[in-house]
C-alpha positions as CSV (number, residue, x, y, z in Angstrom):
1,M,-53.5,-118.8,-35.8
2,G,-53.2,-122.3,-34.4
3,S,-53.8,-125.4,-36.6
4,S,-57.0,-126.1,-34.5
5,E,-58.5,-122.9,-35.9
6,R,-57.8,-123.7,-39.5
7,F,-60.4,-124.5,-42.2
8,V,-60.5,-126.9,-45.1
9,E,-62.7,-127.0,-48.1
10,I,-64.9,-130.1,-48.0
11,A,-66.9,-132.1,-50.5
12,S,-69.5,-134.3,-48.8
13,G,-71.3,-137.2,-50.5
14,H,-69.5,-136.8,-53.8
15,I,-66.3,-135.1,-54.9
16,T,-68.3,-132.6,-57.0
17,N,-70.2,-131.3,-53.9
18,R,-67.5,-128.8,-53.0
19,G,-67.5,-125.2,-52.2
20,Q,-68.1,-125.5,-48.4
21,A,-65.6,-124.8,-45.6
22,D,-65.4,-126.3,-42.2
23,L,-62.9,-126.5,-39.4
24,V,-60.2,-129.2,-39.6
25,T,-61.2,-130.3,-36.1
26,N,-64.8,-131.0,-37.3
27,L,-63.8,-133.5,-39.9
28,P,-64.4,-136.5,-37.6
29,N,-68.0,-135.5,-37.2
30,L,-68.5,-135.5,-41.0
31,V,-67.2,-138.9,-41.8
32,G,-70.2,-141.1,-40.7
33,D,-69.8,-144.8,-40.0
34,S,-69.7,-148.1,-41.8
35,K,-73.5,-148.1,-42.4
36,D,-73.5,-144.6,-43.9
37,L,-71.4,-145.3,-47.0
38,H,-70.6,-141.7,-47.0
39,E,-67.8,-140.2,-49.2
40,L,-66.0,-137.2,-47.8
41,Y,-63.1,-135.2,-49.2
42,H,-61.2,-132.2,-47.9
43,S,-58.7,-129.8,-49.4
44,W,-55.0,-130.9,-49.5
45,Y,-54.1,-127.6,-47.9
46,S,-55.7,-125.8,-45.0
47,F,-56.7,-122.1,-44.6
48,D,-57.6,-119.4,-42.2
49,K,-61.1,-118.0,-42.0
50,D,-60.7,-116.1,-45.2
51,I,-61.5,-119.3,-47.1
52,K,-64.9,-119.6,-45.5
53,F,-65.9,-116.1,-46.6
54,H,-64.4,-116.7,-50.0
55,L,-66.4,-119.9,-50.6
56,E,-69.6,-118.3,-49.3
57,G,-69.2,-115.7,-52.0
58,T,-67.9,-117.7,-54.9
59,K,-68.5,-121.4,-54.3
60,S,-65.1,-122.1,-55.9
61,I,-61.6,-122.1,-54.5
62,V,-60.1,-121.4,-57.9
63,S,-59.9,-117.6,-57.5
64,F,-58.7,-117.7,-53.9
65,K,-55.7,-115.4,-53.4
66,G,-55.2,-115.9,-49.6
67,V,-52.7,-117.8,-47.6
68,Y,-52.2,-121.6,-47.8
69,Y,-51.1,-123.7,-44.8
70,L,-49.6,-127.1,-44.7
71,D,-49.2,-129.3,-41.5
72,K,-49.1,-132.7,-43.2
73,I,-47.8,-134.0,-46.5
74,V,-50.1,-136.5,-48.3
75,L,-48.4,-138.6,-50.9
76,D,-50.6,-140.5,-53.3
77,M,-49.7,-143.9,-54.8
78,D,-52.2,-145.4,-57.3
79,K,-52.3,-149.0,-58.5
80,K,-52.8,-148.1,-62.2
81,N,-52.0,-151.2,-64.3
82,L,-49.9,-153.0,-61.7
83,S,-50.9,-156.4,-60.3
84,D,-51.9,-156.6,-56.7
85,D,-48.5,-158.2,-55.8
86,D,-46.4,-155.7,-57.8
87,F,-48.3,-152.8,-56.3
88,I,-47.9,-153.8,-52.6
89,Q,-44.2,-154.5,-53.3
90,L,-43.9,-151.0,-54.9
91,V,-45.4,-149.3,-51.8
92,R,-43.2,-151.3,-49.4
93,F,-40.1,-150.4,-51.4
94,F,-41.2,-146.7,-51.4
95,V,-41.5,-146.7,-47.6
96,D,-38.4,-148.8,-46.8
97,V,-36.0,-147.5,-49.4
98,D,-37.1,-144.2,-50.8
99,L,-38.3,-142.7,-47.5
100,M,-36.4,-144.4,-44.6
101,Q,-33.2,-145.5,-46.3
102,D,-32.5,-142.9,-48.9
103,L,-34.1,-139.8,-47.3
104,G,-33.8,-140.7,-43.6
105,V,-37.4,-140.3,-42.8
106,K,-38.1,-141.7,-39.3
107,K,-40.4,-144.6,-39.1
108,E,-42.6,-142.8,-36.5
109,H,-43.1,-140.0,-39.0
110,I,-44.7,-142.3,-41.6
111,Q,-48.4,-142.9,-41.6
112,V,-49.8,-145.4,-44.2
113,W,-53.4,-145.2,-45.2
114,F,-55.2,-147.5,-47.7
115,S,-57.6,-145.3,-49.6
116,G,-59.9,-148.0,-50.8
117,T,-58.0,-148.3,-54.1
118,G,-54.5,-147.1,-53.5
119,F,-52.3,-145.7,-50.7
120,H,-51.8,-142.4,-49.1
121,I,-48.5,-142.0,-47.3
122,V,-48.7,-139.1,-44.8
123,L,-45.7,-137.3,-43.4
124,P,-45.3,-134.3,-41.1
125,N,-44.0,-131.1,-42.6
126,I,-40.4,-132.3,-42.6
127,F,-39.4,-130.0,-45.5
128,G,-40.2,-126.8,-43.6
129,F,-42.9,-125.4,-45.8
130,T,-44.2,-122.1,-44.5
131,P,-47.6,-120.5,-45.0
132,S,-47.9,-118.2,-48.1
133,I,-50.0,-117.3,-51.0
134,S,-47.6,-119.2,-53.3
135,L,-47.2,-122.3,-51.1
136,P,-48.7,-124.7,-53.7
137,F,-45.9,-123.7,-56.1
138,T,-43.2,-124.4,-53.6
139,V,-44.8,-127.7,-52.5
140,K,-45.2,-128.8,-56.1
141,S,-41.6,-128.0,-57.1
142,T,-40.2,-129.7,-54.0
143,L,-42.3,-132.8,-53.9
144,Q,-42.4,-133.6,-57.6
145,D,-38.6,-133.5,-57.5
146,V,-38.2,-135.6,-54.4
147,F,-41.1,-138.0,-55.1
148,P,-41.3,-138.3,-58.9
149,D,-43.2,-141.6,-58.7
150,C,-46.1,-140.2,-56.6
151,D,-49.1,-138.6,-58.2
152,P,-48.7,-134.8,-58.4
153,I,-51.7,-133.7,-56.3
154,Y,-50.2,-130.5,-55.0
155,D,-52.1,-127.7,-56.8
156,G,-54.0,-125.3,-54.6
157,A,-57.5,-126.6,-55.5
158,R,-56.8,-130.3,-54.8
159,L,-59.1,-132.5,-52.7
160,I,-58.1,-135.7,-50.9
161,R,-60.2,-138.4,-49.5
162,A,-60.8,-138.0,-45.8
163,P,-59.6,-140.5,-43.2
164,F,-62.1,-143.3,-42.5
165,S,-64.4,-142.2,-45.3
166,Y,-66.1,-144.5,-47.9
167,N,-64.7,-145.1,-51.3
168,K,-67.6,-145.6,-53.7
169,K,-65.3,-146.9,-56.5
170,S,-64.2,-149.9,-54.5
171,G,-66.9,-150.2,-51.8
172,L,-64.1,-150.0,-49.2
173,F,-63.1,-147.5,-46.6
174,K,-59.9,-145.4,-46.1
175,I,-58.2,-147.1,-43.2
176,P,-54.9,-146.6,-41.4
177,L,-52.2,-149.3,-41.5
178,R,-49.1,-149.6,-39.3
179,V,-45.9,-149.7,-41.2
180,D,-45.4,-153.3,-39.9
181,E,-48.8,-154.3,-41.2
182,L,-47.9,-153.0,-44.7
183,H,-45.0,-155.5,-44.7
184,V,-47.0,-158.6,-43.6
185,L,-50.5,-158.2,-45.2
186,S,-51.2,-159.0,-48.8
187,F,-53.1,-156.5,-50.9
188,E,-56.1,-158.8,-50.6
189,Q,-55.9,-158.9,-46.8
190,I,-55.7,-155.1,-46.7
191,K,-58.8,-154.8,-48.9
192,K,-60.6,-157.3,-46.5
193,K,-59.6,-155.1,-43.6
194,A,-61.0,-152.1,-45.4
195,E,-64.5,-153.6,-45.7
196,S,-65.3,-151.8,-42.4
197,I,-63.9,-149.0,-40.3
198,P,-63.1,-149.0,-36.6
199,T,-65.9,-148.1,-34.3
200,E,-63.5,-145.9,-32.4
201,R,-61.7,-143.5,-34.6
202,F,-59.1,-141.4,-32.7
203,F,-58.2,-138.7,-35.2
204,S,-55.9,-137.1,-32.6
205,K,-53.8,-140.3,-32.8
206,Y,-52.7,-139.3,-36.3
207,E,-51.5,-135.8,-35.4
208,F,-47.7,-135.1,-35.6
209,K,-46.3,-133.1,-32.6
210,N,-43.3,-130.7,-32.8
211,V,-41.5,-132.3,-35.7
212,S,-38.5,-130.4,-36.9
213,P,-38.0,-129.8,-40.7
214,Y,-35.0,-132.2,-41.0
215,L,-35.4,-132.4,-44.8
216,N,-35.4,-128.7,-45.4
217,K,-32.3,-129.0,-47.6
218,Y,-34.7,-130.2,-50.4
219,L,-37.0,-127.2,-50.1
220,K,-37.4,-125.2,-53.3
221,L,-38.8,-121.8,-52.6
222,H,-40.9,-119.8,-55.1
223,T,-41.2,-116.0,-54.9
224,V,-43.3,-115.6,-58.1
225,T,-46.8,-114.2,-57.9
226,P,-49.1,-117.3,-58.3
227,S,-51.6,-117.6,-61.0
228,R,-55.0,-119.1,-60.3
229,P,-54.8,-122.6,-59.0
230,Q,-56.1,-125.4,-61.1
231,E,-59.5,-126.8,-60.5
232,T,-59.6,-130.4,-59.4
233,K,-60.9,-132.7,-62.1
């Protein structure tokens, strides 16, 4: 099954309005625009059509026992109690030192998104994760070990804010930033930029094409039978 035929669980309007599945390729049609102030979330993992039938029957992903897929890695960095300046410096250090210098992640493989409150750093599947029913266990073990300072959002039921969608907490939008912009814009300037979203949103621009798993030496495989994934809180 190609990635274009994969599904995600969605929560539209509010994070609690979950239990529906839609094609990954349909996400751009669900976001809305700057006037809609529409929140949209999708599952951190993607699925084959089994998730659609599962959610139609149960309305909950918790008991899902099918295969999980992963094309992109989304790392979450929250501001917490940091000042604006300390937070933006932390994110810059993470991109420059932790990712590019220490791990050797290529600049063209780093996508920075301001979520309206914090940052999502998106990477291709450079660890070589493969589809399986226990994929969340492998992902969690690997990413928590490699990225201990990022929020552990890797359980099988996790939702993530969709690109270009509205963040009700801050009144801002989730917007993309070039790595170069991250280094020159202040946190206040980034928030100002996130007051609206581009009228032209090319989701295909943010797809990674044929990236080899050059960090597969960090992969931690799990062969245990998974228990039920945790429900997102």
